[in-house]
VMD Tcl script that builds the backbone (N, CA, C; Angstrom):
set m [mol new atoms 192]
animate dup $m
set s [atomselect $m all]
$s set {name element resname resid chain x y z} {
  {N N ILE 1 A 7.127 -3.661 -9.269}
  {CA C ILE 1 A 6.396 -4.025 -8.572}
  {C C ILE 1 A 5.176 -4.301 -8.484}
  {N N GLU 2 A 4.947 -5.904 -8.779}
  {CA C GLU 2 A 3.966 -6.226 -9.172}
  {C C GLU 2 A 2.878 -7.029 -7.721}
  {N N ILE 3 A 1.580 -6.369 -7.367}
  {CA C ILE 3 A 1.082 -7.084 -6.448}
  {C C ILE 3 A 0.087 -8.012 -6.661}
  {N N ASP 4 A -0.613 -8.695 -6.242}
  {CA C ASP 4 A -1.263 -9.657 -6.588}
  {C C ASP 4 A -3.177 -8.947 -6.586}
  {N N PRO 5 A -3.212 -8.777 -7.513}
  {CA C PRO 5 A -4.755 -8.073 -7.394}
  {C C PRO 5 A -5.915 -9.344 -6.451}
  {N N ARG 6 A -5.374 -10.414 -6.359}
  {CA C ARG 6 A -6.267 -11.166 -5.594}
  {C C ARG 6 A -6.733 -10.817 -3.726}
  {N N LEU 7 A -5.525 -9.694 -3.632}
  {CA C LEU 7 A -5.429 -9.900 -2.208}
  {C C LEU 7 A -6.260 -9.084 -2.056}
  {N N GLY 8 A -6.839 -8.798 -0.761}
  {CA C GLY 8 A -7.775 -7.696 0.219}
  {C C GLY 8 A -7.144 -6.626 -0.106}
  {N N ALA 9 A -7.576 -5.200 -0.189}
  {CA C ALA 9 A -6.977 -4.212 0.020}
  {C C ALA 9 A -6.127 -3.551 0.821}
  {N N LYS 10 A -6.497 -4.229 1.963}
  {CA C LYS 10 A -5.575 -3.919 3.175}
  {C C LYS 10 A -4.596 -4.206 2.984}
  {N N ARG 11 A -4.486 -5.722 2.775}
  {CA C ARG 11 A -3.244 -6.390 2.223}
  {C C ARG 11 A -2.302 -5.770 1.193}
  {N N GLN 12 A -3.055 -5.552 -0.070}
  {CA C GLN 12 A -2.357 -5.176 -1.322}
  {C C GLN 12 A -1.615 -3.648 -0.281}
  {N N LEU 13 A -2.150 -3.226 0.066}
  {CA C LEU 13 A -1.636 -1.431 0.926}
  {C C LEU 13 A -0.251 -2.061 1.333}
  {N N GLU 14 A -0.414 -2.771 2.418}
  {CA C GLU 14 A 0.238 -3.636 3.454}
  {C C GLU 14 A 1.639 -4.067 3.107}
  {N N VAL 15 A 1.546 -4.653 1.342}
  {CA C VAL 15 A 2.300 -5.236 0.923}
  {C C VAL 15 A 3.084 -4.022 -0.199}
  {N N LEU 16 A 2.612 -3.386 -0.462}
  {CA C LEU 16 A 3.134 -1.937 -1.626}
  {C C LEU 16 A 4.052 -0.878 -0.789}
  {N N CYS 17 A 3.757 -1.140 0.816}
  {CA C CYS 17 A 4.481 -0.221 1.468}
  {C C CYS 17 A 5.683 -0.843 2.111}
  {N N HIS 18 A 5.412 -2.790 2.537}
  {CA C HIS 18 A 6.724 -3.573 2.728}
  {C C HIS 18 A 7.633 -2.908 1.316}
  {N N GLU 19 A 6.870 -3.121 0.361}
  {CA C GLU 19 A 8.125 -3.336 -1.606}
  {C C GLU 19 A 8.964 -1.669 -0.931}
  {N N GLN 20 A 8.399 -0.688 -0.847}
  {CA C GLN 20 A 8.532 0.276 -0.469}
  {C C GLN 20 A 9.693 0.877 -0.075}
  {N N VAL 21 A 9.291 0.240 1.235}
  {CA C VAL 21 A 11.003 0.023 2.332}
  {C C VAL 21 A 11.876 -0.629 1.778}
  {N N HIS 22 A 11.587 -1.328 1.191}
  {CA C HIS 22 A 13.094 -2.046 0.564}
  {C C HIS 22 A 13.541 -1.260 -0.108}
  {N N LEU 23 A 13.146 -0.443 -1.363}
  {CA C LEU 23 A 13.598 0.254 -2.112}
  {C C LEU 23 A 14.165 1.352 -1.330}
  {N N THR 24 A 13.750 2.227 -0.650}
  {CA C THR 24 A 14.262 3.379 0.350}
  {C C THR 24 A 15.310 2.891 1.199}
  {N N PHE 25 A 15.268 1.308 1.844}
  {CA C PHE 25 A 16.142 1.287 3.018}
  {C C PHE 25 A 16.929 0.218 2.438}
  {N N PRO 26 A 17.307 -0.454 1.501}
  {CA C PRO 26 A 18.206 -1.374 1.051}
  {C C PRO 26 A 19.009 -2.255 1.920}
  {N N GLN 27 A 19.345 -1.258 3.165}
  {CA C GLN 27 A 20.229 -1.988 4.213}
  {C C GLN 27 A 19.977 -2.742 5.335}
  {N N LEU 28 A 18.035 -2.164 5.189}
  {CA C LEU 28 A 17.670 -2.948 6.263}
  {C C LEU 28 A 17.335 -4.652 6.427}
  {N N ASN 29 A 16.968 -4.952 7.434}
  {CA C ASN 29 A 17.134 -6.522 7.073}
  {C C ASN 29 A 15.521 -7.071 7.393}
  {N N GLU 30 A 15.179 -8.016 6.606}
  {CA C GLU 30 A 13.533 -8.435 6.438}
  {C C GLU 30 A 12.379 -8.057 7.531}
  {N N ALA 31 A 13.221 -8.543 8.812}
  {CA C ALA 31 A 11.692 -7.680 9.849}
  {C C ALA 31 A 11.744 -6.653 10.357}
  {N N ASP 32 A 13.075 -5.864 10.120}
  {CA C ASP 32 A 12.321 -4.523 10.271}
  {C C ASP 32 A 11.867 -3.892 9.236}
  {N N VAL 33 A 12.068 -4.364 7.935}
  {CA C VAL 33 A 11.423 -4.051 6.636}
  {C C VAL 33 A 9.563 -4.606 6.899}
  {N N ASP 34 A 9.593 -5.645 7.693}
  {CA C ASP 34 A 8.222 -5.797 7.749}
  {C C ASP 34 A 7.325 -5.179 8.719}
  {N N ARG 35 A 8.167 -5.162 9.791}
  {CA C ARG 35 A 7.835 -3.859 10.815}
  {C C ARG 35 A 7.393 -2.726 10.345}
  {N N ALA 36 A 8.164 -1.903 9.406}
  {CA C ALA 36 A 8.508 -0.505 8.928}
  {C C ALA 36 A 6.800 -0.565 8.384}
  {N N GLY 37 A 6.554 -1.613 6.794}
  {CA C GLY 37 A 5.822 -1.936 6.057}
  {C C GLY 37 A 4.301 -1.891 6.241}
  {N N LYS 38 A 4.165 -2.995 7.809}
  {CA C LYS 38 A 3.216 -2.761 8.610}
  {C C LYS 38 A 2.518 -1.844 9.290}
  {N N ASP 39 A 3.621 -1.205 9.844}
  {CA C ASP 39 A 3.072 0.376 10.932}
  {C C ASP 39 A 2.695 1.406 9.814}
  {N N LEU 40 A 3.727 1.723 8.386}
  {CA C LEU 40 A 3.138 2.145 7.465}
  {C C LEU 40 A 1.528 2.463 7.066}
  {N N SER 41 A 1.385 0.976 6.689}
  {CA C SER 41 A 0.489 0.814 5.789}
  {C C SER 41 A -0.779 0.679 6.712}
  {N N ARG 42 A -0.589 0.553 8.541}
  {CA C ARG 42 A -1.661 0.448 9.446}
  {C C ARG 42 A -1.843 2.170 9.562}
  {N N LEU 43 A -1.294 3.283 9.778}
  {CA C LEU 43 A -0.749 4.539 9.313}
  {C C LEU 43 A -2.217 4.933 8.221}
  {N N LEU 44 A -1.476 4.858 7.153}
  {CA C LEU 44 A -2.667 5.297 5.949}
  {C C LEU 44 A -3.577 4.541 5.854}
  {N N TRP 45 A -4.146 3.394 6.534}
  {CA C TRP 45 A -5.543 2.847 6.530}
  {C C TRP 45 A -6.401 2.950 7.429}
  {N N SER 46 A -5.705 3.244 8.559}
  {CA C SER 46 A -6.638 4.412 9.853}
  {C C SER 46 A -6.815 5.832 9.306}
  {N N GLN 47 A -5.787 6.553 8.406}
  {CA C GLN 47 A -6.703 7.688 7.771}
  {C C GLN 47 A -7.391 7.923 6.512}
  {N N GLY 48 A -7.691 6.467 6.215}
  {CA C GLY 48 A -9.239 6.264 5.386}
  {C C GLY 48 A -8.437 6.220 3.591}
  {N N TYR 49 A -6.991 6.086 3.674}
  {CA C TYR 49 A -6.470 5.612 1.766}
  {C C TYR 49 A -6.990 4.340 1.889}
  {N N ARG 50 A -7.494 4.257 0.451}
  {CA C ARG 50 A -7.788 3.440 -0.083}
  {C C ARG 50 A -7.740 3.319 -1.692}
  {N N LEU 51 A -7.585 1.811 -2.236}
  {CA C LEU 51 A -7.563 2.196 -3.410}
  {C C LEU 51 A -8.924 2.255 -4.214}
  {N N VAL 52 A -9.230 2.708 -5.283}
  {CA C VAL 52 A -10.490 3.319 -5.519}
  {C C VAL 52 A -10.353 2.679 -7.083}
  {N N ILE 53 A -11.117 1.986 -7.245}
  {CA C ILE 53 A -10.895 1.534 -8.759}
  {C C ILE 53 A -12.209 2.433 -9.907}
  {N N VAL 54 A -11.556 2.989 -10.284}
  {CA C VAL 54 A -12.952 4.197 -11.613}
  {C C VAL 54 A -12.871 3.492 -13.013}
  {N N ALA 55 A -13.889 2.973 -13.407}
  {CA C ALA 55 A -14.460 2.306 -14.690}
  {C C ALA 55 A -13.982 3.241 -15.906}
  {N N PRO 56 A -13.073 2.653 -16.790}
  {CA C PRO 56 A -12.941 3.733 -18.341}
  {C C PRO 56 A -14.084 4.787 -18.645}
  {N N ASN 57 A -13.359 5.735 -19.032}
  {CA C ASN 57 A -14.693 6.828 -19.543}
  {C C ASN 57 A -15.631 6.868 -17.869}
  {N N ALA 58 A -15.494 6.890 -16.771}
  {CA C ALA 58 A -16.010 7.327 -15.704}
  {C C ALA 58 A -15.639 8.362 -15.304}
  {N N LYS 59 A -16.431 9.457 -14.664}
  {CA C LYS 59 A -16.520 10.620 -14.312}
  {C C LYS 59 A -15.561 10.538 -12.710}
  {N N PRO 60 A -13.962 10.678 -12.549}
  {CA C PRO 60 A -13.355 10.612 -11.495}
  {C C PRO 60 A -14.236 11.226 -10.297}
  {N N PRO 61 A -14.036 10.324 -9.059}
  {CA C PRO 61 A -14.764 10.362 -7.722}
  {C C PRO 61 A -14.074 12.591 -7.194}
  {N N ARG 62 A -15.232 12.680 -6.389}
  {CA C ARG 62 A -14.896 14.148 -6.307}
  {C C ARG 62 A -13.506 14.203 -5.041}
  {N N ILE 63 A -12.634 14.491 -5.084}
  {CA C ILE 63 A -11.601 14.577 -3.962}
  {C C ILE 63 A -11.677 15.245 -3.050}
  {N N SER 64 A -11.783 15.309 -1.658}
  {CA C SER 64 A -11.707 16.457 -0.984}
  {C C SER 64 A -10.458 16.868 0.045}
}
mol reanalyze $m
mol bondsrecalc $m
mol representation Tube
mol addrep $m
């Protein structure tokens, strides 16, 4: 799966969730996959999940 890096962070998370639902539940129709991807991304976003880009050789952020 390749996600367009020009998308905003929230939309990238939504697309990633959408594509994973396709892989996990291949029998679902597109409308159900779309709904599940949006629901899952909304939950993750509300819990603070974000893409963190760290420069090469930089000290990784502390995860609590």
